[in-house]
Backbone as JSON, one array per atom type, in Angstrom:
{
  "sequence": "MKKKIGIAVKAKADALEKAVQLEKWLKERGVEVVFKPNTPPLLEGNLKDDKPRAAKDISCVVSLGGDGTFLSAVHWVNNSGVPVLGINMGNVGFLTEAPKEQLFSIMERVLSDNYSIEKRMLLTATVFRDKNKVASHTVLNDVVVNIGTLARITHLDAYVDDNYLATFKGDGIIVSTPTGSTAYSIAAGGPIIYPQLETIMITPICPFTTTNRSIVLPDSVTVKIKIRKKNSDTFLTLDGQIGLSISDEDTVIVKRAVHDLNMVRVQEQRFFDVLNTKLKWNSA",
  "N": [[222.95, 239.39, 16.7], [222.96, 242.72, 17.79], [225.06, 245.11, 16.41], [227.63, 247.17, 17.86], [229.3, 250.21, 17.5], [232.17, 252.07, 18.26], [233.21, 255.5, 18.39], [235.93, 257.57, 18.11], [236.9, 260.88, 17.96], [238.65, 263.59, 16.51], [238.84, 266.9, 17.86], [238.09, 268.83, 15.73], [236.6, 270.79, 13.04], [236.17, 269.51, 10.49], [236.55, 266.8, 11.08], [234.68, 266.38, 13.15], [232.32, 266.81, 11.73], [232.46, 264.73, 9.9], [232.11, 262.67, 11.74], [229.55, 262.98, 12.59], [228.16, 262.4, 10.21], [228.91, 259.73, 9.97], [227.75, 258.58, 12.21], [225.01, 258.89, 11.69], [224.86, 257.38, 9.35], [225.46, 254.8, 10.33], [223.45, 254.33, 12.24], [221.23, 254.25, 10.55], [221.56, 251.76, 9.62], [220.95, 250.16, 11.71], [222.81, 250.06, 13.71], [224.3, 250.42, 16.89], [225.64, 253.36, 18.37], [228.59, 254.62, 20.04], [230.2, 257.27, 21.53], [233.53, 258.17, 22.15], [234.36, 259.79, 25.15], [235.59, 263.16, 25.18], [238.05, 263.57, 26.94], [240.46, 265.45, 28.88], [244.16, 265.35, 28.63], [245.86, 263.1, 30.84], [247.31, 264.36, 33.65], [249.91, 265.42, 35.98], [248.99, 265.31, 39.39], [246.61, 264.13, 38.96], [246.95, 261.28, 38.93], [245.64, 258.86, 39.14], [244.24, 256.5, 37.13], [241.44, 256.87, 36.09], [239.83, 257.31, 33.94], [237.0, 257.06, 31.63], [236.33, 253.91, 30.03], [236.19, 251.97, 27.02], [233.45, 249.91, 26.42], [233.43, 246.33, 26.54], [231.79, 245.05, 24.78], [231.73, 246.33, 22.42], [232.0, 246.3, 18.94], [233.89, 247.43, 17.25], [236.25, 250.17, 17.29], [236.25, 253.26, 15.79], [238.55, 255.55, 14.76], [238.68, 258.89, 14.05], [240.71, 261.11, 12.72], [244.07, 261.96, 13.3], [247.26, 260.44, 14.07], [247.46, 261.06, 16.79], [244.8, 261.1, 17.7], [244.21, 258.38, 17.19], [245.85, 257.18, 19.1], [244.61, 258.11, 21.4], [242.24, 256.7, 21.22], [243.26, 254.06, 21.46], [243.94, 254.14, 24.14], [241.54, 254.44, 25.27], [240.28, 252.02, 24.65], [241.97, 250.36, 26.02], [242.76, 247.43, 27.73], [240.83, 245.75, 26.58], [240.67, 244.43, 24.2], [239.15, 245.23, 22.1], [238.95, 245.88, 18.63], [240.62, 248.45, 16.76], [240.14, 250.89, 14.35], [241.77, 253.1, 12.16], [241.04, 256.16, 10.64], [242.27, 258.5, 8.54], [242.28, 261.9, 8.96], [243.97, 263.92, 8.55], [247.3, 264.81, 7.74], [250.19, 263.38, 7.86], [250.01, 260.12, 8.87], [250.8, 257.4, 10.42], [249.49, 255.39, 11.78], [246.96, 255.19, 10.83], [244.45, 253.61, 8.78], [243.29, 254.22, 6.39], [242.37, 256.97, 4.06], [239.93, 259.64, 4.63], [238.06, 259.68, 2.51], [237.5, 257.08, 1.94], [236.01, 256.1, 3.98], [233.27, 255.16, 4.27], [233.01, 253.02, 2.48], [234.83, 251.31, 3.61], [233.6, 250.93, 6.1], [231.48, 249.42, 5.41], [232.67, 246.95, 4.95], [233.59, 246.47, 7.54], [231.19, 246.17, 9.0], [230.3, 243.87, 7.87], [232.08, 242.09, 8.85], [234.31, 241.69, 7.26], [237.26, 241.86, 7.4], [240.71, 241.98, 8.48], [242.85, 241.29, 11.38], [245.55, 242.96, 12.7], [248.19, 242.42, 14.87], [249.66, 244.48, 17.29], [252.34, 245.1, 19.39], [252.34, 246.17, 22.85], [253.46, 248.4, 25.46], [254.0, 248.47, 29.0], [254.22, 251.01, 31.37], [255.41, 251.66, 34.55], [255.46, 253.64, 37.48], [257.39, 253.89, 40.31], [257.49, 255.07, 43.64], [259.35, 255.53, 46.41], [259.19, 252.76, 46.7], [256.49, 252.32, 46.35], [253.82, 251.9, 44.14], [252.86, 254.41, 42.03], [251.77, 255.09, 39.62], [250.61, 253.54, 36.62], [250.52, 252.63, 33.32], [249.49, 251.72, 29.98], [251.07, 251.76, 26.8], [251.15, 252.38, 23.26], [252.96, 253.58, 21.47], [255.32, 254.97, 22.77], [257.41, 255.52, 25.68], [258.51, 258.34, 27.3], [261.15, 259.98, 28.79], [262.14, 263.0, 29.76], [263.72, 266.36, 29.78], [262.18, 269.06, 31.54], [260.73, 272.2, 31.76], [262.97, 273.82, 31.89], [266.03, 274.61, 30.33], [268.29, 272.35, 30.61], [270.77, 269.86, 31.06], [269.82, 266.51, 31.59], [270.41, 263.67, 33.65], [270.24, 260.32, 33.2], [270.01, 257.12, 34.39], [270.07, 253.99, 32.96], [268.84, 250.7, 33.03], [268.89, 247.27, 32.06], [267.04, 244.49, 32.64], [267.95, 244.7, 35.31], [270.69, 244.99, 34.84], [273.22, 247.26, 34.53], [273.09, 249.62, 31.98], [273.75, 252.22, 30.75], [274.55, 255.7, 31.48], [272.57, 258.12, 30.41], [273.19, 261.27, 29.18], [271.74, 264.24, 28.42], [268.9, 265.46, 26.62], [267.1, 263.54, 27.3], [265.49, 260.28, 27.17], [263.96, 257.82, 25.0], [261.78, 255.09, 25.23], [260.6, 252.72, 23.21], [258.1, 251.0, 21.2], [258.11, 248.77, 18.22], [256.12, 249.88, 16.6], [256.14, 252.51, 17.59], [258.55, 253.36, 16.64], [258.41, 254.98, 14.4], [257.55, 257.34, 15.33], [258.19, 259.75, 17.87], [260.66, 258.72, 18.23], [261.99, 258.4, 15.7], [262.37, 261.0, 14.99], [264.28, 261.67, 16.79], [266.46, 260.42, 15.82], [266.43, 257.71, 15.83], [266.23, 254.22, 14.63], [264.11, 252.83, 12.05], [261.77, 250.37, 12.82], [260.49, 247.33, 11.76], [257.0, 246.87, 12.0], [255.89, 244.41, 12.9], [257.8, 243.09, 14.23], [259.13, 241.92, 17.38], [260.25, 243.74, 19.65], [261.99, 245.98, 21.89], [262.98, 249.34, 22.0], [265.56, 251.62, 22.89], [266.15, 255.02, 22.68], [268.29, 257.78, 22.75], [267.71, 261.25, 23.5], [268.97, 264.01, 21.92], [271.75, 263.52, 22.79], [274.43, 264.25, 25.06], [276.88, 263.04, 24.77], [278.17, 261.89, 21.87], [278.46, 259.2, 21.28], [276.44, 257.82, 22.45], [273.93, 255.88, 21.39], [271.03, 254.58, 19.71], [269.54, 251.47, 20.9], [268.43, 248.24, 20.21], [266.4, 245.99, 21.68], [265.4, 242.62, 22.89], [261.9, 241.7, 23.27], [261.43, 240.59, 25.67], [262.79, 241.72, 27.83], [263.16, 243.84, 30.77], [263.13, 247.3, 31.24], [264.66, 249.69, 33.2], [264.54, 252.92, 34.53], [266.25, 255.54, 36.07], [266.58, 258.75, 37.66], [269.6, 260.41, 37.94], [270.67, 262.8, 39.16], [269.77, 265.08, 41.73], [267.0, 267.3, 42.01], [266.5, 267.6, 39.3], [264.71, 268.84, 36.53], [262.45, 267.03, 35.39], [260.38, 265.11, 33.17], [257.82, 262.75, 32.58], [256.32, 261.24, 29.84], [253.68, 259.53, 28.32], [252.88, 258.08, 25.37], [252.19, 260.62, 24.54], [249.82, 261.2, 25.75], [249.52, 261.05, 28.5], [251.06, 262.5, 31.28], [253.55, 263.28, 33.79], [255.48, 264.91, 36.35], [258.63, 263.72, 37.43], [261.14, 262.63, 39.78], [264.37, 262.16, 41.42], [263.63, 260.37, 43.31], [262.05, 258.61, 42.15], [261.41, 255.6, 40.23], [261.22, 254.36, 36.99], [259.67, 251.76, 35.4], [259.68, 249.74, 32.57], [258.1, 247.48, 30.44], [257.12, 244.82, 28.27], [253.59, 244.7, 27.6], [250.92, 242.59, 28.79], [248.97, 242.12, 26.97], [248.1, 242.64, 23.48], [247.56, 245.14, 20.93], [244.65, 245.15, 18.88], [244.61, 245.95, 15.63], [242.6, 247.12, 12.99], [242.57, 245.86, 9.73], [241.82, 246.4, 6.36], [242.62, 246.52, 3.84], [245.16, 245.72, 1.47], [248.07, 246.91, 2.42], [251.26, 247.57, 2.19], [253.96, 247.87, 4.49], [256.3, 249.15, 3.57], [255.32, 250.66, 1.44], [253.84, 252.43, 2.84], [255.84, 253.81, 4.21], [257.16, 255.03, 2.01], [255.12, 256.67, 1.13], [254.47, 258.31, 3.42], [256.95, 259.34, 4.29], [258.03, 260.24, 2.05], [260.12, 259.19, 0.49], [260.71, 258.54, -2.16], [260.25, 260.82, -3.57], [260.91, 263.33, -6.07]],
  "CA": [[223.31, 240.36, 17.76], [223.1, 244.09, 17.32], [226.48, 245.67, 16.46], [227.92, 248.42, 18.49], [230.54, 250.84, 17.04], [232.64, 253.26, 19.05], [233.85, 256.57, 17.58], [236.82, 258.57, 18.71], [237.0, 261.9, 16.91], [239.42, 264.76, 16.82], [238.01, 268.05, 18.05], [238.22, 269.77, 14.6], [235.31, 270.87, 12.4], [235.96, 268.47, 9.52], [236.49, 265.48, 11.76], [233.33, 266.3, 13.83], [231.31, 266.69, 10.66], [232.47, 263.3, 9.4], [231.65, 261.79, 12.77], [228.05, 263.11, 12.55], [227.78, 261.67, 9.07], [229.12, 258.34, 10.25], [226.78, 258.18, 13.22], [223.73, 258.81, 10.92], [225.0, 256.19, 8.45], [225.48, 253.54, 11.14], [222.09, 254.17, 12.83], [220.34, 253.84, 9.49], [221.73, 250.35, 9.44], [220.63, 249.49, 12.94], [224.01, 249.88, 14.53], [224.38, 251.34, 18.02], [226.88, 254.16, 18.28], [229.02, 255.1, 21.29], [231.28, 258.14, 21.3], [234.54, 258.28, 23.16], [234.37, 261.11, 25.75], [236.77, 263.93, 24.96], [238.61, 263.92, 28.22], [241.78, 266.08, 28.79], [245.27, 264.47, 28.95], [246.05, 262.81, 32.22], [248.49, 265.04, 34.04], [250.31, 265.3, 37.38], [247.89, 265.73, 40.27], [245.48, 263.17, 38.7], [247.58, 260.1, 38.54], [244.71, 257.73, 39.14], [243.74, 256.31, 35.83], [239.97, 256.63, 36.24], [239.08, 257.71, 32.76], [236.04, 256.09, 31.11], [236.85, 252.93, 29.16], [235.27, 251.44, 26.03], [232.76, 248.65, 26.75], [234.01, 245.17, 25.91], [230.89, 244.54, 23.76], [231.85, 247.22, 21.21], [232.56, 245.5, 17.85], [235.08, 248.07, 16.68], [236.29, 251.53, 17.53], [236.74, 253.98, 14.55], [239.25, 256.75, 15.06], [238.58, 259.91, 12.95], [241.71, 262.1, 13.04], [245.42, 261.55, 12.94], [247.87, 259.44, 14.98], [247.03, 261.44, 18.15], [243.38, 260.56, 17.95], [244.28, 256.97, 17.22], [246.41, 256.79, 20.37], [243.58, 258.28, 22.47], [241.31, 255.58, 21.05], [243.9, 252.87, 22.04], [243.93, 254.27, 25.6], [240.1, 254.24, 25.64], [240.07, 250.61, 24.5], [242.78, 249.81, 27.11], [243.11, 246.02, 27.51], [239.55, 245.06, 26.37], [240.75, 243.66, 23.0], [238.3, 245.78, 21.04], [239.72, 246.32, 17.45], [240.6, 249.87, 16.4], [240.31, 251.29, 12.95], [242.1, 254.49, 11.99], [240.69, 256.89, 9.4], [243.13, 259.68, 8.5], [241.64, 263.2, 8.62], [245.01, 264.93, 8.42], [248.39, 264.61, 6.79], [251.01, 262.22, 8.27], [249.29, 259.18, 9.74], [251.34, 256.03, 10.29], [248.64, 254.43, 12.43], [245.6, 255.18, 10.27], [244.37, 252.61, 7.75], [242.79, 254.82, 5.06], [241.85, 258.39, 4.11], [238.52, 259.83, 4.96], [237.24, 259.41, 1.32], [237.2, 255.63, 1.88], [235.4, 255.73, 5.25], [231.99, 254.38, 4.2], [233.26, 251.7, 1.86], [235.51, 250.47, 4.59], [232.69, 250.6, 7.17], [230.64, 248.32, 4.89], [233.37, 245.71, 5.19], [233.65, 246.26, 8.97], [229.88, 245.66, 9.43], [230.14, 242.41, 7.47], [233.21, 241.32, 9.43], [235.22, 241.33, 6.19], [238.5, 242.57, 7.65], [241.66, 241.17, 9.28], [243.38, 241.93, 12.6], [247.0, 242.99, 12.86], [248.65, 242.58, 16.28], [250.81, 245.38, 17.61], [252.75, 244.96, 20.85], [252.25, 247.33, 23.73], [254.39, 248.47, 26.65], [253.42, 248.93, 30.3], [255.14, 251.83, 32.14], [255.04, 251.83, 35.89], [256.32, 254.5, 38.27], [257.41, 253.53, 41.74], [258.09, 256.14, 44.49], [259.56, 254.9, 47.74], [258.72, 251.35, 46.54], [255.07, 252.34, 46.18], [253.35, 252.14, 42.77], [252.03, 255.65, 42.0], [251.13, 255.21, 38.28], [250.88, 252.44, 35.68], [249.74, 252.83, 32.11], [249.88, 251.01, 28.8], [251.32, 252.64, 25.63], [251.36, 251.79, 21.95], [254.2, 254.15, 20.83], [256.52, 255.2, 23.51], [257.57, 256.06, 27.06], [259.51, 259.34, 27.12], [261.65, 260.7, 30.01], [262.99, 264.12, 29.23], [263.83, 267.58, 30.55], [260.9, 269.79, 31.54], [260.67, 273.53, 31.27], [264.27, 274.51, 31.93], [267.0, 274.04, 29.32], [269.44, 271.86, 31.15], [271.04, 268.42, 30.82], [269.33, 265.55, 32.56], [271.27, 262.47, 33.76], [269.33, 259.2, 33.38], [270.65, 255.77, 34.46], [269.25, 252.98, 32.32], [269.19, 249.26, 33.32], [268.14, 246.24, 31.33], [267.0, 243.33, 33.5], [268.77, 245.09, 36.47], [272.02, 245.16, 34.46], [273.43, 248.66, 34.15], [273.35, 249.79, 30.57], [274.46, 253.51, 30.54], [273.95, 256.92, 31.99], [272.31, 258.96, 29.31], [273.26, 262.68, 29.5], [271.22, 264.99, 27.33], [267.54, 265.9, 26.86], [266.24, 262.46, 27.81], [265.48, 259.03, 26.4], [262.7, 257.24, 24.51], [261.63, 253.67, 25.13], [259.55, 252.61, 22.2], [257.76, 249.72, 20.44], [258.35, 248.91, 16.8], [255.13, 250.88, 16.11], [256.63, 253.8, 18.01], [259.78, 253.75, 15.95], [258.15, 256.01, 13.38], [257.02, 258.48, 16.05], [259.21, 260.65, 18.42], [262.05, 258.1, 18.09], [262.57, 258.67, 14.41], [262.85, 262.42, 15.03], [265.54, 261.68, 17.61], [267.52, 259.72, 15.17], [266.34, 256.24, 16.0], [266.0, 253.46, 13.43], [262.74, 252.36, 11.79], [261.65, 248.98, 13.08], [259.29, 246.71, 11.16], [256.03, 246.87, 13.15], [255.51, 243.13, 13.45], [258.86, 242.56, 15.04], [258.76, 241.99, 18.83], [261.43, 244.35, 20.22], [261.91, 247.22, 22.66], [264.08, 250.18, 21.59], [265.94, 252.8, 23.64], [266.78, 256.04, 21.91], [268.58, 258.97, 23.47], [267.3, 262.54, 22.9], [270.0, 265.01, 21.86], [272.76, 263.1, 23.83], [275.69, 265.07, 25.2], [277.94, 262.19, 24.27], [277.69, 261.45, 20.52], [278.55, 257.77, 21.16], [275.18, 257.27, 22.92], [273.11, 255.57, 20.22], [269.88, 253.68, 19.97], [269.76, 250.12, 21.08], [267.24, 247.45, 20.02], [266.38, 244.83, 22.69], [264.26, 241.68, 22.81], [260.72, 242.14, 24.02], [261.41, 239.88, 27.01], [263.52, 242.45, 28.86], [262.56, 244.91, 31.57], [263.95, 248.48, 31.24], [264.51, 250.53, 34.38], [265.14, 254.26, 34.34], [266.3, 256.36, 37.28], [267.24, 260.02, 37.51], [270.79, 260.34, 38.8], [270.93, 264.02, 39.87], [268.64, 265.67, 42.42], [266.44, 268.62, 41.51], [266.41, 267.59, 37.89], [263.39, 269.14, 36.03], [262.31, 265.91, 34.43], [259.02, 264.84, 32.86], [257.54, 261.47, 32.0], [255.2, 261.3, 28.93], [253.25, 258.26, 27.77], [252.12, 258.22, 24.18], [251.66, 261.97, 24.37], [248.43, 261.27, 26.27], [249.67, 261.05, 29.92], [252.35, 263.11, 31.74], [253.78, 263.67, 35.15], [256.83, 265.2, 36.75], [259.26, 262.71, 38.23], [262.34, 263.05, 40.49], [265.31, 261.11, 41.68], [263.01, 259.43, 44.21], [261.18, 257.7, 41.33], [261.9, 254.6, 39.31], [260.3, 254.02, 35.91], [259.84, 250.36, 34.9], [259.04, 249.6, 31.28], [258.18, 246.12, 29.92], [256.0, 244.44, 27.39], [252.34, 244.47, 28.17], [250.47, 241.23, 28.67], [248.09, 242.04, 25.85], [248.45, 243.4, 22.33], [246.46, 245.96, 20.32], [244.1, 244.61, 17.66], [244.4, 246.93, 14.63], [241.75, 246.63, 11.84], [243.09, 246.02, 8.34], [240.8, 246.1, 5.37], [243.18, 246.62, 2.54], [246.58, 245.32, 1.43], [248.93, 248.1, 2.39], [252.56, 247.12, 2.64], [254.62, 248.84, 5.3], [257.23, 249.94, 2.72], [254.58, 251.66, 0.69], [253.43, 253.46, 3.81], [257.03, 254.6, 4.4], [257.35, 255.81, 0.88], [254.08, 257.73, 1.11], [254.5, 259.23, 4.56], [258.28, 259.99, 4.4], [258.32, 260.78, 0.67], [261.44, 258.72, 0.11], [260.89, 258.49, -3.58], [259.92, 262.09, -4.21], [262.0, 263.91, -6.86]],
  "C": [[223.58, 241.76, 17.21], [224.56, 244.55, 17.47], [226.54, 246.91, 17.16], [229.3, 248.99, 18.01], [230.85, 252.04, 17.9], [233.29, 254.21, 18.12], [234.65, 257.42, 18.42], [237.18, 259.62, 17.66], [237.85, 263.08, 17.45], [238.52, 265.98, 16.91], [238.32, 269.15, 16.99], [236.93, 269.67, 13.73], [235.17, 269.77, 11.37], [235.77, 267.1, 10.08], [235.1, 265.31, 12.44], [232.18, 266.13, 12.8], [231.27, 265.27, 10.1], [231.91, 262.35, 10.45], [230.1, 261.79, 12.79], [227.51, 262.31, 11.4], [227.85, 260.13, 9.29], [228.1, 257.83, 11.21], [225.44, 257.97, 12.56], [223.7, 257.56, 10.04], [224.82, 254.89, 9.18], [224.09, 253.28, 11.7], [221.08, 253.8, 11.8], [220.46, 252.31, 9.21], [221.62, 249.52, 10.74], [221.79, 249.23, 13.84], [224.0, 250.91, 15.7], [225.71, 252.05, 17.99], [227.27, 254.72, 19.6], [230.21, 255.97, 21.01], [232.27, 258.12, 22.47], [234.46, 259.7, 23.79], [235.67, 261.85, 25.48], [237.28, 264.47, 26.28], [240.09, 264.54, 28.02], [242.88, 265.03, 29.06], [245.42, 264.3, 30.47], [247.35, 263.43, 32.74], [248.77, 264.9, 35.54], [249.14, 265.95, 38.27], [246.64, 264.9, 40.05], [246.06, 261.9, 38.17], [246.77, 258.85, 38.46], [244.06, 257.63, 37.76], [242.3, 255.89, 35.88], [239.14, 257.17, 35.09], [238.09, 256.65, 32.31], [236.69, 255.19, 30.04], [235.76, 252.43, 28.23], [234.69, 250.11, 26.58], [233.34, 247.51, 25.93], [233.09, 244.59, 24.79], [230.87, 245.39, 22.51], [232.6, 246.34, 20.17], [233.88, 246.08, 17.34], [235.06, 249.54, 17.05], [236.88, 252.22, 16.27], [237.31, 255.35, 15.07], [239.23, 257.73, 13.87], [239.54, 261.09, 13.36], [243.08, 261.64, 12.54], [245.96, 260.52, 14.01], [247.5, 259.75, 16.46], [245.7, 260.88, 18.6], [243.42, 259.06, 18.04], [244.81, 256.51, 18.58], [245.39, 257.03, 21.52], [242.57, 257.17, 22.4], [241.92, 254.28, 21.64], [243.79, 252.96, 23.52], [242.51, 254.14, 26.09], [239.82, 252.76, 25.66], [240.8, 249.89, 25.68], [243.1, 248.3, 26.79], [241.88, 245.16, 27.18], [239.66, 244.15, 25.09], [239.93, 244.12, 21.87], [239.15, 246.27, 19.91], [239.65, 247.84, 17.24], [240.96, 250.08, 14.99], [240.65, 252.71, 12.88], [241.8, 255.11, 10.63], [241.41, 258.25, 9.45], [242.38, 260.93, 8.04], [242.72, 264.26, 8.42], [246.01, 264.67, 7.35], [249.15, 263.31, 7.07], [250.18, 261.34, 9.21], [249.8, 257.76, 9.62], [250.39, 255.01, 10.86], [247.32, 254.27, 11.76], [245.67, 254.27, 9.03], [244.05, 253.2, 6.43], [242.4, 256.28, 5.23], [240.36, 258.41, 4.3], [237.57, 259.52, 3.76], [236.82, 257.97, 1.24], [236.37, 255.16, 3.09], [234.23, 254.79, 5.06], [232.14, 253.04, 3.48], [233.98, 250.75, 2.81], [234.54, 250.06, 5.72], [231.71, 249.48, 6.71], [231.31, 247.0, 5.16], [233.47, 245.46, 6.73], [232.32, 245.66, 9.45], [229.63, 244.24, 9.0], [231.26, 241.59, 7.94], [234.2, 240.9, 8.37], [236.52, 242.21, 6.32], [239.42, 241.58, 8.41], [242.19, 241.99, 10.44], [244.95, 241.81, 12.49], [247.45, 243.26, 14.35], [249.76, 243.56, 16.36], [251.08, 245.26, 19.11], [252.62, 246.29, 21.57], [253.22, 247.29, 24.84], [253.57, 248.87, 27.89], [254.51, 249.7, 31.03], [254.59, 252.0, 33.54], [256.01, 252.73, 36.66], [256.19, 254.08, 39.71], [258.12, 254.73, 42.48], [258.1, 255.61, 45.88], [258.96, 253.51, 47.78], [257.2, 251.21, 46.46], [254.69, 252.64, 44.73], [252.44, 253.37, 42.78], [251.36, 255.8, 40.62], [251.54, 253.98, 37.43], [249.97, 252.55, 34.52], [250.28, 252.06, 30.95], [250.03, 251.96, 27.59], [251.48, 251.8, 24.38], [252.67, 252.26, 21.31], [255.39, 254.14, 21.75], [256.39, 255.75, 24.91], [258.73, 257.06, 26.95], [259.89, 259.98, 28.45], [262.57, 261.78, 29.51], [262.92, 265.29, 30.14], [262.43, 268.29, 30.46], [261.07, 271.19, 30.97], [262.01, 274.24, 31.16], [265.24, 273.75, 31.01], [268.28, 273.6, 30.03], [269.59, 270.42, 30.98], [270.5, 267.56, 31.96], [270.25, 264.28, 32.52], [270.34, 261.29, 34.08], [270.11, 257.88, 33.35], [269.65, 254.8, 33.92], [269.8, 251.57, 32.68], [268.33, 248.35, 32.46], [268.23, 244.93, 32.13], [267.94, 243.52, 34.7], [270.28, 245.13, 36.14], [272.22, 246.55, 34.0], [273.81, 248.76, 32.73], [274.21, 251.03, 30.33], [273.85, 254.59, 31.29], [273.82, 257.81, 30.81], [272.3, 260.43, 29.73], [272.78, 263.46, 28.29], [269.85, 265.48, 27.61], [266.64, 264.82, 27.35], [266.4, 261.23, 26.98], [264.08, 258.63, 26.07], [262.74, 255.78, 24.58], [260.39, 253.38, 24.27], [259.3, 251.19, 21.72], [258.16, 249.78, 19.04], [257.35, 249.89, 16.21], [255.59, 252.3, 16.42], [257.89, 254.21, 17.39], [259.64, 254.82, 14.93], [257.5, 257.28, 14.03], [258.12, 259.37, 16.54], [260.59, 260.02, 18.14], [262.77, 258.4, 16.79], [263.11, 260.08, 14.32], [264.05, 262.56, 15.85], [266.67, 260.94, 17.04], [267.51, 258.19, 15.26], [265.99, 255.5, 14.68], [264.5, 253.14, 13.28], [262.73, 250.84, 11.95], [260.38, 248.43, 12.47], [258.24, 246.43, 12.24], [255.66, 245.51, 13.66], [256.64, 242.46, 14.14], [258.51, 242.73, 16.54], [260.04, 242.48, 19.55], [261.05, 245.61, 21.06], [263.11, 248.05, 22.33], [264.26, 251.33, 22.54], [266.65, 253.74, 22.73], [267.07, 257.31, 22.71], [268.13, 260.21, 22.76], [268.45, 263.52, 23.01], [271.1, 264.67, 22.94], [273.99, 263.99, 23.82], [276.87, 264.39, 24.69], [277.47, 261.6, 22.96], [277.84, 259.92, 20.39], [277.34, 257.12, 21.72], [274.25, 257.1, 21.7], [271.93, 254.69, 20.67], [270.3, 252.25, 20.1], [268.51, 249.34, 20.98], [267.4, 246.14, 20.85], [265.26, 243.86, 22.42], [263.09, 242.13, 23.65], [260.55, 241.49, 25.39], [262.04, 240.7, 28.11], [262.67, 243.4, 29.63], [263.54, 246.05, 31.58], [263.63, 249.26, 32.44], [265.25, 251.81, 34.15], [265.13, 254.99, 35.7], [267.04, 257.65, 36.99], [268.41, 260.01, 38.49], [270.88, 261.61, 39.68], [269.59, 264.53, 40.55], [268.26, 266.96, 41.74], [266.4, 268.78, 40.01], [264.93, 267.91, 37.45], [263.02, 268.13, 34.96], [260.82, 265.51, 34.37], [258.87, 263.46, 32.22], [256.28, 261.61, 31.13], [254.97, 259.97, 28.34], [252.39, 258.42, 26.58], [251.64, 259.59, 23.92], [250.27, 262.17, 24.99], [248.44, 261.47, 27.86], [251.02, 261.64, 30.27], [252.37, 263.45, 33.19], [255.23, 263.99, 35.4], [257.37, 264.07, 37.63], [260.61, 263.23, 38.79], [263.3, 261.92, 40.71], [264.79, 260.1, 42.68], [262.2, 258.34, 43.46], [261.96, 256.68, 40.49], [260.87, 254.27, 38.29], [260.64, 252.63, 35.38], [259.02, 250.24, 33.61], [259.2, 248.12, 30.78], [257.02, 245.89, 28.98], [254.72, 244.22, 28.1], [251.89, 243.05, 27.97], [249.52, 241.03, 27.45], [248.57, 242.91, 24.7], [247.27, 244.25, 21.88], [245.99, 245.21, 19.09], [243.82, 245.78, 16.65], [243.63, 246.34, 13.45], [242.51, 246.91, 10.55], [242.08, 245.55, 7.37], [241.37, 246.13, 3.97], [244.68, 246.2, 2.61], [247.46, 246.57, 1.31], [250.26, 247.68, 3.03], [253.26, 248.26, 3.41], [255.58, 249.7, 4.55], [256.5, 250.94, 1.91], [254.12, 252.79, 1.58], [254.63, 254.38, 4.09], [257.28, 255.54, 3.25], [256.39, 257.0, 0.77], [254.29, 258.75, 2.22], [255.79, 259.96, 4.64], [258.77, 260.55, 3.09], [259.75, 260.45, 0.26], [261.72, 258.79, -1.38], [260.47, 259.74, -4.33], [261.15, 262.66, -4.93], [262.58, 265.1, -6.18]]
}
């Protein structure tokens, strides 16, 4: 059966050039190539998730860029189960498997099915307005509820399985996966979670009360977020790919998705080595 490879590429000259080289290399080997459309982020006013999706018969999607490009590839794949391989074209890349210099040697292994799959849990975020579902999307990293354009404190009530947890006063909160613990959450002071653990983490952003800290929860819980005060300028962002304004009339429900992401692994790369490399823990 003829293989089909998808390519998601960052809109930068070096990444685009590498994508052209990869397309030629694959076609010379009889592989069909499909490019992910470069669609803009999904914003308020276009809540219907009608973006093009990757076909289920694609063998693998190759992401050429950084973590942002990888996340866009994940959203393109959606729940199809198509594996995603990340090739780092930039600097920090927790989600990418290898640097661009190794692209073609890795692709040789992909074409011969000489790779492994690493499962990463996903979250589903759903917005209800007057008990009507107005948006629902799947994320790999995080669901962020934070202040919008005005510099003012937002008040967010958080519930775990309908049990009141706390009212977070500050710039907002992040609900993340273990994979997302090294994204926005780590910048907000959240802990690093080993990516194969099955947990959901809540991290406050610049909390007004310093006793508000991150909390790590089992993946079986449902997290509910409501805005306490009216007229709050509050925004919901999903993986940095989707965003919409929300108000006190809205309820955000976050829980584990029914499917996982299949990440392509072709080399032995320990998570702790990645941390040392990306965060430069052992630099002099």
